[in-house]
Short mmCIF file of the C-alpha atoms (twelve columns), coordinates in Angstrom:
data_MODEL
# 
_entry.id   MODEL 
# 
loop_
_atom_site.group_PDB 
_atom_site.id 
_atom_site.type_symbol 
_atom_site.label_atom_id 
_atom_site.label_alt_id 
_atom_site.label_comp_id 
_atom_site.label_asym_id 
_atom_site.label_seq_id 
_atom_site.Cartn_x 
_atom_site.Cartn_y 
_atom_site.Cartn_z 
_atom_site.pdbx_PDB_model_num 
ATOM 1   C CA . MET A 1   35.922 -44.132 -40.278 1 
ATOM 2   C CA . THR A 2   36.029 -40.576 -41.613 1 
ATOM 3   C CA . GLU A 3   39.065 -38.329 -41.354 1 
ATOM 4   C CA . LYS A 4   37.047 -35.995 -39.126 1 
ATOM 5   C CA . ILE A 5   36.832 -38.630 -36.386 1 
ATOM 6   C CA . TYR A 6   40.612 -39.070 -36.301 1 
ATOM 7   C CA . TYR A 7   41.201 -35.306 -36.298 1 
ATOM 8   C CA . LYS A 8   38.894 -34.967 -33.304 1 
ATOM 9   C CA . ARG A 9   40.794 -37.704 -31.444 1 
ATOM 10  C CA . GLN A 10  44.112 -36.035 -32.238 1 
ATOM 11  C CA . GLU A 11  42.782 -32.692 -31.038 1 
ATOM 12  C CA . LYS A 12  41.715 -34.258 -27.734 1 
ATOM 13  C CA . LEU A 13  45.124 -35.893 -27.348 1 
ATOM 14  C CA . ARG A 14  46.946 -32.605 -27.891 1 
ATOM 15  C CA . SER A 15  44.673 -30.973 -25.324 1 
ATOM 16  C CA . VAL A 16  45.528 -33.652 -22.739 1 
ATOM 17  C CA . LEU A 17  49.250 -33.237 -23.432 1 
ATOM 18  C CA . SER A 18  48.928 -29.486 -22.944 1 
ATOM 19  C CA . GLU A 19  47.080 -29.976 -19.647 1 
ATOM 20  C CA . HIS A 20  50.012 -32.064 -18.401 1 
ATOM 21  C CA . SER A 21  52.621 -29.559 -19.663 1 
ATOM 22  C CA . LEU A 22  53.998 -32.099 -22.132 1 
ATOM 23  C CA . ASP A 23  55.542 -31.119 -25.462 1 
ATOM 24  C CA . GLY A 24  54.581 -34.351 -27.149 1 
ATOM 25  C CA . LEU A 25  53.970 -38.092 -27.024 1 
ATOM 26  C CA . LEU A 26  55.731 -41.062 -28.602 1 
ATOM 27  C CA . ILE A 27  53.113 -43.739 -29.380 1 
ATOM 28  C CA . THR A 28  54.482 -47.244 -29.877 1 
ATOM 29  C CA . ASN A 29  51.507 -49.450 -28.990 1 
ATOM 30  C CA . LEU A 30  49.878 -50.615 -32.231 1 
ATOM 31  C CA . THR A 31  46.339 -50.510 -30.844 1 
ATOM 32  C CA . ASN A 32  46.829 -46.900 -29.765 1 
ATOM 33  C CA . ILE A 33  48.337 -46.089 -33.156 1 
ATOM 34  C CA . ARG A 34  45.265 -47.540 -34.855 1 
ATOM 35  C CA . TYR A 35  42.991 -45.518 -32.596 1 
ATOM 36  C CA . ILE A 36  44.769 -42.210 -33.153 1 
ATOM 37  C CA . CYS A 37  45.472 -42.380 -36.912 1 
ATOM 38  C CA . GLY A 38  43.773 -45.455 -38.427 1 
ATOM 39  C CA . PHE A 39  46.812 -47.594 -39.308 1 
ATOM 40  C CA . THR A 40  46.211 -51.349 -38.935 1 
ATOM 41  C CA . GLY A 41  49.625 -52.723 -39.909 1 
ATOM 42  C CA . SER A 42  52.098 -54.558 -37.698 1 
ATOM 43  C CA . ALA A 43  54.911 -51.966 -37.593 1 
ATOM 44  C CA . GLY A 44  54.531 -48.293 -36.880 1 
ATOM 45  C CA . THR A 45  55.364 -45.421 -34.552 1 
ATOM 46  C CA . CYS A 46  53.527 -42.147 -34.050 1 
ATOM 47  C CA . LEU A 47  55.202 -39.011 -32.754 1 
ATOM 48  C CA . VAL A 48  53.052 -36.060 -31.712 1 
ATOM 49  C CA . THR A 49  54.882 -32.764 -30.969 1 
ATOM 50  C CA . ASP A 50  54.080 -29.066 -30.912 1 
ATOM 51  C CA . LYS A 51  55.778 -28.869 -34.317 1 
ATOM 52  C CA . GLY A 52  53.788 -31.618 -36.017 1 
ATOM 53  C CA . GLN A 53  52.423 -35.151 -36.105 1 
ATOM 54  C CA . TYR A 54  54.534 -37.874 -37.687 1 
ATOM 55  C CA . PHE A 55  53.877 -41.493 -38.623 1 
ATOM 56  C CA . ILE A 56  56.906 -43.732 -39.157 1 
ATOM 57  C CA . THR A 57  56.936 -47.183 -40.751 1 
ATOM 58  C CA . ASP A 58  58.841 -49.283 -43.290 1 
ATOM 59  C CA . GLY A 59  58.509 -50.069 -46.989 1 
ATOM 60  C CA . ARG A 60  55.993 -52.866 -46.524 1 
ATOM 61  C CA . TYR A 61  53.341 -50.294 -45.690 1 
ATOM 62  C CA . ILE A 62  53.799 -47.598 -48.354 1 
ATOM 63  C CA . GLU A 63  50.376 -48.087 -49.925 1 
ATOM 64  C CA . GLN A 64  48.551 -49.196 -46.791 1 
ATOM 65  C CA . SER A 65  49.699 -46.196 -44.784 1 
ATOM 66  C CA . LYS A 66  48.851 -43.857 -47.672 1 
ATOM 67  C CA . GLU A 67  45.289 -45.128 -47.588 1 
ATOM 68  C CA . GLN A 68  44.830 -45.487 -43.827 1 
ATOM 69  C CA . VAL A 69  46.866 -42.882 -41.932 1 
ATOM 70  C CA . LYS A 70  44.892 -39.727 -41.158 1 
ATOM 71  C CA . GLY A 71  46.310 -36.457 -39.801 1 
ATOM 72  C CA . PHE A 72  49.996 -37.487 -39.693 1 
ATOM 73  C CA . ASP A 73  52.874 -36.785 -42.057 1 
ATOM 74  C CA . ARG A 74  54.284 -40.127 -43.193 1 
ATOM 75  C CA . TYR A 75  57.971 -41.102 -43.074 1 
ATOM 76  C CA . ILE A 76  58.828 -44.453 -44.646 1 
ATOM 77  C CA . ASP A 77  62.324 -45.920 -44.614 1 
ATOM 78  C CA . MET A 78  64.136 -49.180 -43.920 1 
ATOM 79  C CA . ASP A 79  66.097 -47.666 -41.020 1 
ATOM 80  C CA . SER A 80  64.965 -48.029 -37.425 1 
ATOM 81  C CA . HIS A 81  62.113 -45.754 -36.450 1 
ATOM 82  C CA . PHE A 82  64.333 -43.723 -34.119 1 
ATOM 83  C CA . SER A 83  66.893 -43.274 -36.886 1 
ATOM 84  C CA . ILE A 84  64.166 -41.988 -39.189 1 
ATOM 85  C CA . ILE A 85  63.005 -39.521 -36.539 1 
ATOM 86  C CA . LYS A 86  66.571 -38.319 -35.947 1 
ATOM 87  C CA . LYS A 87  67.729 -37.898 -39.531 1 
ATOM 88  C CA . ASN A 88  64.559 -35.987 -40.432 1 
ATOM 89  C CA . ASN A 89  64.919 -33.710 -37.383 1 
ATOM 90  C CA . LEU A 90  61.425 -34.544 -36.182 1 
ATOM 91  C CA . LEU A 91  62.324 -34.303 -32.493 1 
ATOM 92  C CA . ASN A 92  64.214 -31.377 -30.997 1 
ATOM 93  C CA . SER A 93  66.250 -31.374 -27.814 1 
ATOM 94  C CA . ASN A 94  65.046 -29.717 -24.627 1 
ATOM 95  C CA . LEU A 95  61.499 -31.010 -25.126 1 
ATOM 96  C CA . LYS A 96  59.422 -32.815 -22.554 1 
ATOM 97  C CA . ILE A 97  58.162 -35.874 -24.443 1 
ATOM 98  C CA . ALA A 98  55.912 -38.549 -22.929 1 
ATOM 99  C CA . PHE A 99  56.229 -42.223 -23.744 1 
ATOM 100 C CA . GLU A 100 53.888 -45.147 -23.077 1 
ATOM 101 C CA . ALA A 101 55.532 -46.805 -20.097 1 
ATOM 102 C CA . ASP A 102 53.158 -49.782 -20.216 1 
ATOM 103 C CA . HIS A 103 54.360 -50.622 -23.735 1 
ATOM 104 C CA . VAL A 104 58.071 -49.745 -23.759 1 
ATOM 105 C CA . ASN A 105 60.570 -52.433 -22.753 1 
ATOM 106 C CA . PHE A 106 64.006 -51.632 -21.377 1 
ATOM 107 C CA . THR A 107 65.784 -52.159 -24.704 1 
ATOM 108 C CA . LEU A 108 63.527 -49.654 -26.442 1 
ATOM 109 C CA . TYR A 109 63.808 -47.188 -23.553 1 
ATOM 110 C CA . ASP A 110 67.608 -47.447 -23.587 1 
ATOM 111 C CA . SER A 111 67.619 -46.762 -27.329 1 
ATOM 112 C CA . MET A 112 65.365 -43.716 -26.850 1 
ATOM 113 C CA . LYS A 113 67.664 -42.282 -24.210 1 
ATOM 114 C CA . LYS A 114 70.823 -42.815 -26.242 1 
ATOM 115 C CA . THR A 115 69.404 -41.607 -29.566 1 
ATOM 116 C CA . PHE A 116 67.735 -38.508 -28.124 1 
ATOM 117 C CA . ASN A 117 69.837 -37.703 -25.069 1 
ATOM 118 C CA . GLY A 118 68.701 -34.079 -25.082 1 
ATOM 119 C CA . VAL A 119 65.038 -35.003 -24.681 1 
ATOM 120 C CA . ASP A 120 63.358 -35.108 -21.274 1 
ATOM 121 C CA . TRP A 121 61.518 -38.451 -21.516 1 
ATOM 122 C CA . VAL A 122 58.469 -38.626 -19.229 1 
ATOM 123 C CA . SER A 123 56.985 -41.978 -18.226 1 
ATOM 124 C CA . THR A 124 53.192 -41.937 -18.647 1 
ATOM 125 C CA . GLN A 125 50.395 -44.473 -18.507 1 
ATOM 126 C CA . MET A 126 47.029 -44.800 -20.201 1 
ATOM 127 C CA . ILE A 127 46.933 -41.429 -21.984 1 
ATOM 128 C CA . VAL A 128 45.538 -42.760 -25.267 1 
ATOM 129 C CA . GLU A 129 43.725 -45.636 -23.536 1 
ATOM 130 C CA . GLU A 130 41.714 -43.226 -21.398 1 
ATOM 131 C CA . LEU A 131 40.726 -41.218 -24.454 1 
ATOM 132 C CA . ALA A 132 39.726 -44.431 -26.221 1 
ATOM 133 C CA . SER A 133 37.611 -45.632 -23.308 1 
ATOM 134 C CA . VAL A 134 34.871 -43.127 -24.204 1 
ATOM 135 C CA . LYS A 135 33.371 -44.283 -27.471 1 
ATOM 136 C CA . ASP A 136 31.996 -42.193 -30.320 1 
ATOM 137 C CA . LYS A 137 28.922 -43.046 -32.398 1 
ATOM 138 C CA . THR A 138 30.916 -44.826 -35.100 1 
ATOM 139 C CA . GLU A 139 32.499 -47.098 -32.516 1 
ATOM 140 C CA . ILE A 140 29.196 -47.821 -30.790 1 
ATOM 141 C CA . ASP A 141 27.634 -48.694 -34.146 1 
ATOM 142 C CA . ALA A 142 30.455 -51.197 -34.706 1 
ATOM 143 C CA . PHE A 143 29.824 -52.742 -31.285 1 
ATOM 144 C CA . ARG A 144 26.151 -53.143 -32.102 1 
ATOM 145 C CA . VAL A 145 26.962 -55.105 -35.250 1 
ATOM 146 C CA . ALA A 146 29.556 -57.254 -33.431 1 
ATOM 147 C CA . VAL A 147 27.012 -58.124 -30.737 1 
ATOM 148 C CA . GLU A 148 24.298 -58.866 -33.310 1 
ATOM 149 C CA . ILE A 149 26.640 -61.338 -35.006 1 
ATOM 150 C CA . THR A 150 27.516 -62.845 -31.622 1 
ATOM 151 C CA . ASP A 151 23.854 -63.396 -30.740 1 
ATOM 152 C CA . LYS A 152 23.113 -64.872 -34.166 1 
ATOM 153 C CA . VAL A 153 25.996 -67.333 -34.084 1 
ATOM 154 C CA . TYR A 154 25.148 -68.480 -30.550 1 
ATOM 155 C CA . GLU A 155 21.651 -69.448 -31.683 1 
ATOM 156 C CA . GLU A 156 23.095 -71.305 -34.673 1 
ATOM 157 C CA . ILE A 157 25.402 -73.516 -32.591 1 
ATOM 158 C CA . LEU A 158 22.775 -74.535 -30.005 1 
ATOM 159 C CA . PRO A 159 21.918 -77.790 -31.885 1 
ATOM 160 C CA . MET A 160 25.551 -78.899 -31.398 1 
ATOM 161 C CA . LEU A 161 25.326 -78.698 -27.605 1 
ATOM 162 C CA . ARG A 162 24.428 -82.332 -27.044 1 
ATOM 163 C CA . PRO A 163 26.140 -85.695 -26.613 1 
ATOM 164 C CA . GLY A 164 28.181 -86.622 -29.670 1 
ATOM 165 C CA . PHE A 165 29.797 -83.202 -30.089 1 
ATOM 166 C CA . THR A 166 32.936 -81.922 -28.409 1 
ATOM 167 C CA . GLU A 167 34.150 -78.606 -27.010 1 
ATOM 168 C CA . LYS A 168 36.647 -78.240 -29.857 1 
ATOM 169 C CA . GLN A 169 34.031 -78.893 -32.533 1 
ATOM 170 C CA . VAL A 170 31.794 -76.147 -31.188 1 
ATOM 171 C CA . ALA A 171 34.707 -73.725 -30.743 1 
ATOM 172 C CA . ASN A 172 35.850 -74.306 -34.321 1 
ATOM 173 C CA . THR A 173 32.320 -73.775 -35.626 1 
ATOM 174 C CA . LEU A 174 32.028 -70.524 -33.700 1 
ATOM 175 C CA . VAL A 175 35.254 -69.226 -35.250 1 
ATOM 176 C CA . SER A 176 34.135 -70.217 -38.744 1 
ATOM 177 C CA . LYS A 177 30.810 -68.436 -38.399 1 
ATOM 178 C CA . TYR A 178 32.339 -65.269 -36.933 1 
ATOM 179 C CA . ARG A 179 34.640 -65.113 -39.931 1 
ATOM 180 C CA . GLU A 180 31.717 -65.696 -42.285 1 
ATOM 181 C CA . TYR A 181 29.489 -62.977 -40.825 1 
ATOM 182 C CA . GLY A 182 32.005 -60.416 -39.566 1 
ATOM 183 C CA . ASP A 183 35.709 -59.785 -39.157 1 
ATOM 184 C CA . GLY A 184 36.327 -62.987 -37.234 1 
ATOM 185 C CA . GLU A 185 36.506 -64.005 -33.600 1 
ATOM 186 C CA . ALA A 186 37.073 -61.374 -30.920 1 
ATOM 187 C CA . TYR A 187 39.228 -63.898 -29.005 1 
ATOM 188 C CA . SER A 188 39.748 -67.663 -28.861 1 
ATOM 189 C CA . PRO A 189 36.371 -69.097 -27.828 1 
ATOM 190 C CA . ILE A 190 35.944 -70.748 -24.448 1 
ATOM 191 C CA . VAL A 191 33.724 -73.830 -24.610 1 
ATOM 192 C CA . ALA A 192 33.949 -75.701 -21.328 1 
ATOM 193 C CA . THR A 193 31.647 -78.561 -20.352 1 
ATOM 194 C CA . GLY A 194 31.113 -80.217 -16.975 1 
ATOM 195 C CA . PRO A 195 34.125 -79.949 -14.641 1 
ATOM 196 C CA . ASN A 196 36.055 -77.967 -17.278 1 
ATOM 197 C CA . GLY A 197 33.632 -75.108 -16.676 1 
ATOM 198 C CA . ALA A 198 35.266 -74.505 -13.292 1 
ATOM 199 C CA . LEU A 199 38.214 -73.016 -15.223 1 
ATOM 200 C CA . PRO A 200 37.230 -69.422 -16.053 1 
ATOM 201 C CA . HIS A 201 39.535 -69.370 -19.112 1 
ATOM 202 C CA . ALA A 202 39.344 -73.022 -20.095 1 
ATOM 203 C CA . ILE A 203 40.827 -74.110 -23.420 1 
ATOM 204 C CA . PRO A 204 38.451 -76.278 -25.515 1 
ATOM 205 C CA . THR A 205 39.260 -80.002 -25.437 1 
ATOM 206 C CA . ASP A 206 38.013 -83.194 -27.071 1 
ATOM 207 C CA . ARG A 207 35.610 -83.794 -24.163 1 
ATOM 208 C CA . GLU A 208 32.105 -84.641 -25.376 1 
ATOM 209 C CA . PHE A 209 29.052 -83.004 -23.872 1 
ATOM 210 C CA . LYS A 210 27.196 -85.184 -21.377 1 
ATOM 211 C CA . LYS A 211 23.781 -85.036 -19.780 1 
ATOM 212 C CA . GLY A 212 23.921 -82.968 -16.625 1 
ATOM 213 C CA . ASP A 213 26.800 -80.788 -17.845 1 
ATOM 214 C CA . PHE A 214 26.783 -77.045 -17.599 1 
ATOM 215 C CA . ILE A 215 28.490 -75.633 -20.720 1 
ATOM 216 C CA . VAL A 216 30.275 -72.306 -20.281 1 
ATOM 217 C CA . ILE A 217 30.380 -70.656 -23.717 1 
ATOM 218 C CA . ASP A 218 32.400 -67.443 -23.746 1 
ATOM 219 C CA . ALA A 219 32.731 -66.421 -27.382 1 
ATOM 220 C CA . ALA A 220 32.073 -63.393 -29.556 1 
ATOM 221 C CA . ALA A 221 32.559 -61.682 -32.885 1 
ATOM 222 C CA . LYS A 222 34.672 -58.731 -33.953 1 
ATOM 223 C CA . TYR A 223 33.495 -56.067 -36.380 1 
ATOM 224 C CA . ALA A 224 35.414 -53.107 -37.831 1 
ATOM 225 C CA . GLY A 225 38.100 -53.849 -35.254 1 
ATOM 226 C CA . TYR A 226 35.731 -53.679 -32.260 1 
ATOM 227 C CA . HIS A 227 35.336 -56.644 -29.935 1 
ATOM 228 C CA . ALA A 228 32.110 -58.044 -28.539 1 
ATOM 229 C CA . ASP A 229 32.198 -60.409 -25.548 1 
ATOM 230 C CA . MET A 230 29.399 -62.703 -24.359 1 
ATOM 231 C CA . THR A 231 29.054 -65.687 -22.036 1 
ATOM 232 C CA . ARG A 232 26.070 -67.978 -21.606 1 
ATOM 233 C CA . THR A 233 25.835 -71.226 -19.635 1 
ATOM 234 C CA . PRO A 234 23.169 -73.718 -20.743 1 
ATOM 235 C CA . VAL A 235 22.814 -77.196 -19.240 1 
ATOM 236 C CA . VAL A 236 22.588 -80.447 -21.207 1 
ATOM 237 C CA . GLY A 237 19.713 -82.880 -20.746 1 
ATOM 238 C CA . GLU A 238 18.481 -82.065 -17.282 1 
ATOM 239 C CA . ALA A 239 18.956 -79.488 -14.556 1 
ATOM 240 C CA . THR A 240 19.296 -80.530 -10.918 1 
ATOM 241 C CA . ASP A 241 18.356 -78.360 -7.950  1 
ATOM 242 C CA . LYS A 242 22.030 -77.423 -7.632  1 
ATOM 243 C CA . HIS A 243 22.184 -76.345 -11.267 1 
ATOM 244 C CA . ARG A 244 19.156 -74.131 -10.762 1 
ATOM 245 C CA . GLU A 245 20.451 -72.715 -7.472  1 
ATOM 246 C CA . VAL A 246 23.886 -71.738 -8.748  1 
ATOM 247 C CA . TYR A 247 22.517 -70.399 -12.015 1 
ATOM 248 C CA . ALA A 248 19.887 -68.287 -10.271 1 
ATOM 249 C CA . ILE A 249 22.520 -66.721 -7.998  1 
ATOM 250 C CA . VAL A 250 24.763 -65.740 -10.909 1 
ATOM 251 C CA . LYS A 251 21.812 -64.416 -12.898 1 
ATOM 252 C CA . GLU A 252 20.659 -62.228 -10.007 1 
ATOM 253 C CA . ALA A 253 24.210 -60.997 -9.376  1 
ATOM 254 C CA . GLN A 254 24.608 -60.056 -13.032 1 
ATOM 255 C CA . LYS A 255 21.247 -58.261 -12.966 1 
ATOM 256 C CA . ARG A 256 22.348 -56.230 -9.936  1 
ATOM 257 C CA . GLY A 257 25.545 -55.213 -11.700 1 
ATOM 258 C CA . CYS A 258 23.609 -54.059 -14.763 1 
ATOM 259 C CA . GLU A 259 21.142 -52.111 -12.629 1 
ATOM 260 C CA . ILE A 260 23.811 -50.043 -10.861 1 
ATOM 261 C CA . ALA A 261 26.080 -49.346 -13.850 1 
ATOM 262 C CA . LYS A 262 25.793 -45.746 -15.068 1 
ATOM 263 C CA . ALA A 263 27.954 -42.669 -15.545 1 
ATOM 264 C CA . GLY A 264 29.489 -41.379 -12.320 1 
ATOM 265 C CA . VAL A 265 29.367 -44.705 -10.488 1 
ATOM 266 C CA . PRO A 266 32.737 -46.004 -9.231  1 
ATOM 267 C CA . CYS A 267 33.744 -49.237 -10.942 1 
ATOM 268 C CA . GLN A 268 34.387 -50.727 -7.514  1 
ATOM 269 C CA . GLU A 269 30.698 -50.320 -6.655  1 
ATOM 270 C CA . VAL A 270 29.561 -52.260 -9.734  1 
ATOM 271 C CA . ASP A 271 31.923 -55.060 -8.749  1 
ATOM 272 C CA . ALA A 272 30.587 -54.980 -5.188  1 
ATOM 273 C CA . ALA A 273 26.972 -55.173 -6.387  1 
ATOM 274 C CA . THR A 274 27.659 -58.585 -7.921  1 
ATOM 275 C CA . ARG A 275 30.269 -59.848 -5.475  1 
ATOM 276 C CA . ASP A 276 28.407 -58.977 -2.270  1 
ATOM 277 C CA . TYR A 277 25.305 -60.842 -3.419  1 
ATOM 278 C CA . ILE A 278 27.235 -63.982 -4.370  1 
ATOM 279 C CA . HIS A 279 28.995 -63.797 -0.998  1 
ATOM 280 C CA . GLU A 280 25.664 -63.421 0.833   1 
ATOM 281 C CA . MET A 281 24.371 -66.534 -0.910  1 
ATOM 282 C CA . GLY A 282 27.322 -68.566 0.362   1 
ATOM 283 C CA . TYR A 283 29.393 -68.818 -2.828  1 
ATOM 284 C CA . GLY A 284 31.804 -65.929 -2.372  1 
ATOM 285 C CA . GLU A 285 34.917 -68.123 -2.395  1 
ATOM 286 C CA . TYR A 286 33.926 -69.439 -5.835  1 
ATOM 287 C CA . TYR A 287 33.854 -66.015 -7.494  1 
ATOM 288 C CA . THR A 288 37.481 -65.593 -8.476  1 
ATOM 289 C CA . HIS A 289 37.750 -62.742 -11.002 1 
ATOM 290 C CA . GLY A 290 36.676 -59.158 -11.607 1 
ATOM 291 C CA . THR A 291 33.142 -58.331 -12.671 1 
ATOM 292 C CA . GLY A 292 34.032 -56.930 -16.070 1 
ATOM 293 C CA . HIS A 293 36.159 -54.720 -18.274 1 
ATOM 294 C CA . GLY A 294 36.079 -52.161 -21.018 1 
ATOM 295 C CA . LEU A 295 35.842 -53.199 -24.656 1 
ATOM 296 C CA . GLY A 296 37.371 -51.630 -27.733 1 
ATOM 297 C CA . LEU A 297 40.017 -52.346 -30.333 1 
ATOM 298 C CA . GLU A 298 41.277 -54.902 -27.807 1 
ATOM 299 C CA . ILE A 299 39.154 -57.351 -25.845 1 
ATOM 300 C CA . HIS A 300 40.279 -56.067 -22.432 1 
ATOM 301 C CA . THR A 301 40.547 -52.303 -22.101 1 
ATOM 302 C CA . SER A 302 40.056 -49.584 -19.528 1 
ATOM 303 C CA . PRO A 303 38.151 -49.199 -17.240 1 
ATOM 304 C CA . ARG A 304 37.757 -52.372 -15.135 1 
ATOM 305 C CA . PHE A 305 35.226 -53.615 -12.607 1 
ATOM 306 C CA . SER A 306 37.215 -55.029 -9.690  1 
ATOM 307 C CA . PRO A 307 37.405 -54.759 -5.892  1 
ATOM 308 C CA . THR A 308 40.519 -52.563 -6.207  1 
ATOM 309 C CA . SER A 309 39.515 -50.319 -9.118  1 
ATOM 310 C CA . LYS A 310 39.833 -46.564 -8.587  1 
ATOM 311 C CA . GLU A 311 38.097 -45.695 -11.864 1 
ATOM 312 C CA . VAL A 312 34.687 -44.081 -12.312 1 
ATOM 313 C CA . LEU A 313 32.316 -44.873 -15.172 1 
ATOM 314 C CA . LYS A 314 31.855 -42.302 -17.926 1 
ATOM 315 C CA . GLU A 315 29.086 -41.919 -20.449 1 
ATOM 316 C CA . ASN A 316 29.776 -44.059 -23.557 1 
ATOM 317 C CA . ASN A 317 32.155 -46.448 -21.853 1 
ATOM 318 C CA . VAL A 318 31.388 -49.878 -23.316 1 
ATOM 319 C CA . MET A 319 31.780 -52.556 -20.644 1 
ATOM 320 C CA . THR A 320 31.193 -56.212 -19.875 1 
ATOM 321 C CA . ILE A 321 29.338 -57.331 -16.759 1 
ATOM 322 C CA . GLU A 322 30.208 -60.976 -16.104 1 
ATOM 323 C CA . PRO A 323 30.016 -62.487 -12.609 1 
ATOM 324 C CA . GLY A 324 30.547 -66.213 -12.203 1 
ATOM 325 C CA . ILE A 325 30.718 -69.145 -9.804  1 
ATOM 326 C CA . TYR A 326 33.312 -71.900 -10.356 1 
ATOM 327 C CA . ILE A 327 33.258 -75.104 -8.324  1 
ATOM 328 C CA . ALA A 328 36.211 -77.458 -8.866  1 
ATOM 329 C CA . GLY A 329 35.204 -80.944 -9.978  1 
ATOM 330 C CA . TRP A 330 31.637 -79.894 -10.729 1 
ATOM 331 C CA . GLY A 331 31.533 -76.979 -13.131 1 
ATOM 332 C CA . GLY A 332 30.915 -73.293 -13.482 1 
ATOM 333 C CA . VAL A 333 28.380 -70.645 -14.443 1 
ATOM 334 C CA . ARG A 334 29.134 -67.268 -15.983 1 
ATOM 335 C CA . ILE A 335 26.660 -64.810 -17.518 1 
ATOM 336 C CA . GLU A 336 28.092 -61.898 -19.472 1 
ATOM 337 C CA . ASP A 337 26.623 -58.991 -21.389 1 
ATOM 338 C CA . ASP A 338 28.103 -55.992 -23.185 1 
ATOM 339 C CA . VAL A 339 26.650 -52.674 -22.020 1 
ATOM 340 C CA . ILE A 340 26.849 -49.025 -23.044 1 
ATOM 341 C CA . ILE A 341 27.128 -46.703 -20.064 1 
ATOM 342 C CA . ASN A 342 24.543 -43.904 -20.157 1 
ATOM 343 C CA . GLN A 343 23.918 -40.967 -17.843 1 
ATOM 344 C CA . ASN A 344 21.083 -42.665 -15.933 1 
ATOM 345 C CA . ASP A 345 21.491 -46.371 -16.677 1 
ATOM 346 C CA . CYS A 346 23.212 -48.776 -19.032 1 
ATOM 347 C CA . GLU A 347 21.992 -50.277 -22.291 1 
ATOM 348 C CA . ILE A 348 22.408 -54.040 -22.537 1 
ATOM 349 C CA . LEU A 349 23.363 -54.880 -26.111 1 
ATOM 350 C CA . ASN A 350 23.022 -58.663 -26.058 1 
ATOM 351 C CA . LYS A 351 19.601 -60.103 -26.895 1 
ATOM 352 C CA . THR A 352 20.397 -63.771 -26.164 1 
ATOM 353 C CA . THR A 353 18.262 -64.972 -23.269 1 
ATOM 354 C CA . LYS A 354 19.751 -65.111 -19.778 1 
ATOM 355 C CA . ASP A 355 17.122 -67.567 -18.551 1 
ATOM 356 C CA . LEU A 356 18.454 -71.030 -17.743 1 
ATOM 357 C CA . VAL A 357 18.341 -73.012 -21.010 1 
ATOM 358 C CA . VAL A 358 18.038 -76.788 -20.671 1 
ATOM 359 C CA . LEU A 359 19.014 -78.489 -23.903 1 
ATOM 360 C CA . GLY A 360 17.086 -81.701 -24.516 1 
# 
């Protein structure tokens, strides 16, 4: 990404801090650090104040930070990050400085208080995450590539979905292909056949595919740090009336969620569009998770589609819509797409068919 993109993000962050009468923000979450300055290493802290913007890390990342970090003065030392901040006088007393309460444990908080006892530390949540939930063109372009790879790989593994192959074999092949075509897997693939499909986050096993099995395949690629997320549920050999019934209900529920999703719509309403239909069709008790979530530099980000969500969709949120039905001892069906939220509708990125696929 260009330096200009990071400068724009930093400008928006400083504007938000000003609106909340905050003198600065201590950023400790590595995903948020990557979003705000570009650093992809495993150890770093960002401090934003009225006086300046500072990136702190250790000697392992001298060259990497020089290349990656945009818009921040770099401080590199073997001392603790707080010691580096203190000895370089980067943080004055009598300032009102926010910290990321969701990402700071008690030990770190205690150290902050003791090291900078003159600072008024303010607990905040989701400041950077909310900025990151609205994607720019560069991010959306990355999503498009990640989804294209995801669709391509799904088609390539279809011949393996038959007796003689196992869940683990397919999962391992998915990972290999994501790494060949992109930046790797967005998350550990879920490949769950037959009764295992009733576990929404099943871990692949050595179970072989059998005729009459639904196969829940929840797997996707990552590209330029951005995570795709797709689920499809084909059936092996033959589809019974029950297979067709359950599949048709999930497909219609997912369609209703996609049709209602647009800027200005409460996330709770998108969830209700899918959940109410599944409930009306008599399977409400078997729908046991939220309807979807934001995507970004992590696989689960803000906002979320759930019955309790208070969030409202914004233009250029990138979301999943993924209702499902899970019946213990029998199996499950989930259909999931990635969508870009527009002013008047949403754009479905995935091109893989959502028709029921029966694998001979």
